[in-house]
C-alpha positions in Angstrom: 15.5 -96.5 77.3 13.3 -96.5 74.0 14.0 -97.3 70.7 14.3 -93.6 70.0 17.1 -92.7 72.2 18.7 -95.8 71.7 18.8 -94.8 67.8 19.9 -91.5 69.4 22.7 -92.4 70.8 24.6 -94.9 67.5 23.8 -91.7 65.5 26.5 -89.8 67.9 23.4 -87.6 69.2 22.7 -86.8 73.0 19.7 -88.1 75.9 18.6 -85.1 78.1 17.2 -86.6 81.3 17.1 -85.2 84.8 17.8 -86.6 87.9 16.2 -86.8 91.4 19.6 -85.8 92.5 19.9 -83.0 90.9 17.5 -80.6 92.7 17.5 -76.9 90.9 14.9 -77.6 88.2 17.7 -75.8 84.9 19.8 -78.9 86.4 19.6 -82.0 83.3 21.1 -84.9 82.5 22.8 -85.0 78.8 23.8 -89.1 77.8 26.0 -89.3 74.8 26.4 -93.6 73.6 30.4 -92.7 76.0 30.2 -90.5 78.1 27.4 -87.8 80.3 27.6 -84.8 81.2 25.9 -82.9 84.3 24.9 -79.2 82.7 23.7 -76.2 84.1 21.0 -73.8 81.7 19.4 -69.7 81.7 16.5 -70.4 80.5 16.9 -66.1 79.8 20.3 -66.7 77.6 20.0 -71.2 77.2 24.0 -70.7 77.3 24.2 -74.2 79.0 27.6 -74.7 81.1 29.1 -78.6 82.0 29.2 -79.1 85.6 30.5 -82.4 85.8 31.3 -85.0 83.3 30.5 -88.4 83.7 32.8 -91.8 82.3 
């Protein structure tokens, strides 16, 4: 992880990235300090839906 990514986690923020396991272009991973969330993002509205929480 980069220094900025580690600082984000320490500050209670999250890092967002794509994972090769999910083929759809609107699926992202949000990485928090304590867990990760698989989220689906609607590009037209900006609405996000949590699909799965990984602890």
